[in-house]
C-alpha positions as CSV (number, residue, x, y, z in Angstrom):
1,M,67.8,148.5,149.2
2,T,65.7,146.7,151.9
3,E,65.6,147.5,156.1
4,V,67.2,144.5,156.5
5,Q,70.0,145.7,153.5
6,R,70.2,148.8,155.8
7,D,70.4,147.3,158.8
8,Q,73.8,145.1,157.5
9,V,75.7,148.1,155.9
10,A,75.2,150.2,158.8
11,A,76.1,147.2,161.4
12,V,79.8,146.7,158.7
13,R,80.4,150.5,158.8
14,Q,80.0,150.7,162.4
15,F,82.5,147.5,162.5
16,N,84.9,149.4,160.3
17,R,84.6,152.7,162.5
18,F,85.3,150.7,165.6
19,Y,88.1,148.9,164.0
20,T,90.5,151.6,162.7
21,R,89.9,153.3,165.7
22,V,91.1,150.7,167.7
23,M,93.9,149.9,165.3
24,G,94.9,153.4,165.2
25,F,94.5,153.5,161.5
26,L,93.3,157.0,161.5
27,D,96.4,157.7,162.9
28,Q,99.1,160.2,161.1
29,E,101.9,157.6,161.3
30,L,100.9,153.2,161.9
31,L,102.1,152.7,165.3
32,R,104.0,155.5,166.0
33,S,106.4,154.3,163.2
34,G,106.8,157.4,161.1
35,Y,105.2,155.5,158.2
36,S,101.4,156.0,156.8
37,L,99.2,152.9,157.0
38,T,100.0,152.4,153.1
39,E,103.9,153.1,153.6
40,G,103.6,150.5,156.1
41,R,102.1,147.8,153.9
42,I,104.4,148.8,150.8
43,V,107.5,148.0,153.1
44,F,105.5,144.8,154.4
45,E,104.6,143.4,150.8
46,L,108.3,144.2,149.8
47,G,110.1,142.3,153.0
48,R,108.0,138.9,151.4
49,R,110.5,138.3,148.8
50,D,114.0,139.3,148.2
51,V,112.9,141.0,144.8
52,T,109.6,142.4,143.9
53,E,108.4,143.6,140.4
54,V,106.9,146.4,140.7
55,G,103.7,145.5,138.4
56,E,103.5,142.8,140.5
57,L,103.3,144.7,144.0
58,R,101.1,147.0,142.5
59,E,98.3,144.2,142.0
60,A,99.2,142.8,145.2
61,L,98.1,145.9,147.1
62,D,95.5,147.4,144.7
63,I,97.1,150.7,145.1
64,D,97.3,153.8,142.2
65,A,100.4,153.4,140.1
66,A,101.3,157.3,140.6
67,Q,100.9,157.2,144.7
68,L,103.1,153.6,144.5
69,S,105.5,155.3,142.5
70,R,106.2,158.5,144.5
71,T,106.1,156.2,147.8
72,L,109.3,153.7,146.3
73,A,110.9,157.5,145.1
74,R,110.6,158.7,148.5
75,F,111.7,155.0,149.8
76,E,114.7,155.5,147.7
77,S,115.9,158.6,148.9
78,A,115.6,157.1,152.5
79,G,117.7,154.3,151.5
80,L,114.7,152.1,152.4
81,I,114.8,150.3,148.8
82,E,117.2,149.7,145.7
83,R,115.2,149.8,142.0
84,T,116.9,148.0,139.2
85,R,115.5,147.2,135.8
86,S,115.1,143.4,135.2
87,A,117.7,141.6,132.7
88,A,115.0,139.2,131.7
89,D,112.4,142.3,130.7
90,G,113.8,145.9,130.4
91,R,110.2,147.3,130.8
92,K,109.7,145.8,134.1
93,L,111.1,147.5,137.2
94,L,112.4,145.6,140.4
95,A,112.1,146.7,143.9
96,A,114.3,145.2,146.8
97,L,114.6,146.5,150.6
98,T,118.0,147.4,151.2
99,D,119.5,146.7,155.2
100,A,118.2,149.7,156.4
101,G,114.9,148.5,154.7
102,R,114.6,145.3,156.6
103,A,115.2,146.8,159.7
104,A,112.4,149.4,159.2
105,R,110.4,146.2,158.5
106,E,111.2,144.3,161.3
107,D,110.5,147.2,163.5
108,L,106.6,147.6,162.0
109,Q,106.5,143.5,162.5
110,N,107.5,143.9,166.2
111,R,105.4,147.3,166.8
112,S,102.1,145.4,165.7
113,D,102.7,142.4,167.2
114,R,103.3,143.9,170.5
115,Q,99.9,146.0,169.5
116,V,98.0,142.8,169.0
117,E,99.7,141.4,172.2
118,Q,98.4,143.8,174.6
119,L,94.4,143.4,172.9
120,L,94.7,139.9,173.2
121,D,96.2,140.2,176.7
122,A,93.0,141.4,177.9
123,L,90.7,138.7,176.8
124,P,90.5,135.0,178.2
125,E,92.0,132.0,176.5
126,A,88.5,130.6,175.2
127,D,87.9,134.5,173.5
128,R,90.8,134.4,172.1
129,R,90.5,131.3,170.6
130,R,86.7,132.6,169.4
131,L,88.1,136.0,168.3
132,V,90.8,134.3,166.0
133,A,88.0,131.6,164.4
134,D,85.8,134.5,163.9
135,L,88.4,136.8,162.3
136,D,89.3,133.8,159.8
137,S,85.5,133.3,159.0
138,V,85.5,137.1,158.5
139,R,88.4,136.3,156.0
140,R,87.1,133.5,154.0
141,L,83.8,134.9,153.5
142,L,85.2,137.9,151.7
143,T,87.8,136.1,149.6
144,D,87.6,134.2,146.9
145,S,90.3,132.4,147.1
146,E,90.0,128.9,148.0
147,R,92.7,127.0,150.4
148,P,92.7,123.7,152.3
149,R,89.9,123.6,155.5
150,T,90.8,121.7,158.6
151,V,88.5,119.3,160.1
152,V,89.0,118.0,163.5
153,V,86.8,115.7,165.4
154,R,86.9,115.5,169.0
155,G,85.5,115.0,172.4
156,L,83.9,117.4,174.8
157,R,85.6,120.8,176.2
158,P,83.9,123.4,178.7
159,G,81.7,125.3,177.1
160,D,80.8,122.9,174.0
161,L,77.6,121.6,175.7
162,G,76.1,125.0,175.9
163,W,77.2,126.0,172.2
164,V,75.7,122.3,171.2
165,V,72.1,123.9,172.7
166,Q,72.5,127.3,171.7
167,R,73.2,126.3,168.0
168,N,70.4,123.4,168.0
169,A,67.6,126.2,168.9
170,V,68.7,128.6,166.8
171,L,69.2,127.0,163.5
172,Y,66.0,125.1,163.8
173,T,63.9,127.9,164.5
174,Q,66.0,129.9,161.3
175,E,65.9,126.9,159.1
176,Y,62.4,125.0,160.0
177,G,60.7,127.7,162.4
178,W,60.3,125.7,165.4
179,D,59.9,127.2,168.5
180,R,61.5,127.4,172.3
181,S,60.2,123.9,173.3
182,Y,62.6,122.2,171.1
183,E,65.4,123.8,172.9
184,G,64.2,123.0,176.0
185,L,64.3,119.4,175.0
186,V,67.8,120.0,173.4
187,A,68.7,121.2,177.2
188,R,67.0,118.0,178.4
189,I,68.9,115.7,176.5
190,V,72.2,117.3,177.1
191,A,71.4,117.6,181.0
192,D,70.4,113.7,181.0
193,Y,73.5,113.2,179.3
194,V,76.2,115.1,182.1
195,E,73.8,113.5,184.9
196,H,73.6,109.7,183.5
197,L,76.9,109.4,181.9
198,D,78.6,106.0,181.3
199,P,81.7,107.3,180.0
200,A,82.4,103.3,178.7
201,R,79.4,103.3,176.7
202,E,78.5,107.1,176.2
203,H,80.3,109.5,174.6
204,A,80.2,112.6,172.7
205,W,81.9,114.6,169.7
206,V,82.3,118.2,168.4
207,A,83.5,118.7,165.2
208,E,85.3,122.0,164.3
209,L,86.3,123.7,160.9
210,D,89.4,126.0,160.9
211,G,89.1,125.4,164.2
212,R,85.8,126.5,165.4
213,P,83.2,124.8,166.3
214,V,80.4,123.2,163.4
215,G,79.3,120.2,164.3
216,A,78.4,117.9,167.0
217,V,77.0,114.1,167.9
218,F,76.1,112.2,170.9
219,C,76.4,108.2,171.5
220,V,74.0,107.5,174.6
221,R,72.8,104.1,175.5
222,K,69.1,102.7,174.5
223,D,69.5,99.7,176.2
224,D,72.4,96.9,177.1
225,T,72.9,96.0,173.2
226,T,71.3,99.3,171.3
227,A,73.0,102.6,171.1
228,Q,71.0,105.7,170.1
229,L,72.9,108.3,168.1
230,R,71.1,111.9,169.5
231,L,71.0,115.8,168.0
232,L,73.4,115.4,165.0
233,L,74.3,119.0,163.6
234,V,76.5,120.5,161.3
235,D,76.5,124.3,160.7
236,P,75.3,125.5,157.6
237,D,78.3,126.7,155.9
238,A,79.7,123.4,157.2
239,R,77.6,121.3,154.7
240,G,78.8,119.4,152.1
241,S,82.3,119.0,153.5
242,G,81.6,115.6,154.8
243,I,81.4,116.4,158.3
244,G,77.8,114.8,159.0
245,T,79.3,111.8,157.6
246,R,82.6,111.8,160.0
247,L,80.6,112.7,162.7
248,V,78.3,109.7,162.1
249,E,81.0,107.3,161.6
250,E,82.7,108.6,164.8
251,C,79.5,107.5,166.6
252,M,79.4,104.0,165.1
253,E,82.6,102.9,166.0
254,F,82.6,104.2,169.4
255,A,79.2,102.4,169.3
256,R,80.9,98.9,168.2
257,S,83.8,99.6,170.6
258,A,81.5,99.5,173.3
259,G,79.9,96.6,172.7
260,Y,76.7,97.7,170.8
261,T,75.0,95.4,168.2
262,S,72.6,97.8,166.9
263,M,72.2,101.7,166.9
264,I,68.8,103.9,166.2
265,L,67.7,107.0,165.9
266,W,65.0,109.7,165.9
267,T,64.5,112.1,163.3
268,N,61.6,113.9,161.7
269,D,61.1,113.9,157.7
270,V,61.8,117.6,157.0
271,L,65.5,117.1,157.9
272,V,66.3,115.6,154.4
273,A,70.2,116.2,154.7
274,A,70.3,114.9,157.7
275,R,68.3,111.6,156.4
276,R,70.4,111.2,153.6
277,I,73.7,111.1,155.7
278,Y,71.9,108.3,158.0
279,Q,71.0,106.5,154.7
280,K,74.6,106.8,153.4
281,A,75.8,105.2,156.7
282,G,73.2,101.7,156.2
283,F,70.2,102.8,158.6
284,E,67.2,101.6,157.4
285,L,63.5,103.2,158.3
286,V,61.5,100.9,160.7
287,E,59.0,103.0,162.2
288,E,56.8,106.4,161.2
289,N,54.7,108.3,163.7
290,R,52.9,111.8,163.0
291,H,52.9,113.7,165.9
292,H,52.9,118.0,167.1
293,S,55.7,119.5,168.3
294,F,58.0,122.1,168.3
295,G,54.8,124.4,167.0
296,H,54.3,122.3,164.0
297,D,52.6,119.2,162.6
298,L,55.6,117.0,161.7
299,V,56.2,113.4,160.8
300,G,58.6,111.3,163.4
301,Q,61.0,108.4,162.2
302,I,63.1,105.9,163.7
303,W,66.0,104.6,162.0
304,R,67.7,101.3,162.6
305,R,71.3,99.6,161.5
306,E,73.1,96.3,163.2
307,L,76.6,97.2,163.7
């Protein structure tokens, strides 16, 4: 195991210790309900459907068969569930919550909701949205299941400009080794956009994936007839989902409606993925110049297309 891997393992274990303490999973009783964590999970899962096949319940919870059997027997003795044999296949055992079981599940649900509400009440709204988005990222990264992902392209909100500067700086350092002078350039571009903004002819967008920002693009005035596309950015884990193309199309459509007849952009030849998006959108390379910037020898490129 490398040093980096050890650090990663330690970070995950540290989070596990923190999370189990905050959520009270180390307590003898889950949410002071009289049920253990495993028992609470079983009650919740049984309440998802009217009747549950015990084998399917075991697979859904990834629980030991003997432990599940003992727990269901206790629930049955307490009047929380009823167990019957399947009429279609007598080898299969079915379980269903009784009225008392459904009441117990509702009580657990209410206790769980109140606990989470108390945690979220301590956070500003922006931090709540960030927390929910980050939790969703963890779930997606740790599961193999596929589900539709929601992409939204919207205008700027408070905090987005700072995010654009921060993400550009981090990603271009990670992926290309560019130094902090690039972060300074992005900060100046963003500051100029705010200071000289003409809302009728300039705009900026952020792309969200499942509620979290993963991309951005700016449309600014170059001259009376020419718009300039600037700071196109797509997070690595959102690439391949068409977000870059959507941002460029949004930018071009706005430029047309604002009365521009052409659009240009400046990039560097090492940005291969971005170049593919520009070519697909109809941009053509019109000029190249070698330069030393951001700690590297680069080839700058100007691309152009008529609108």
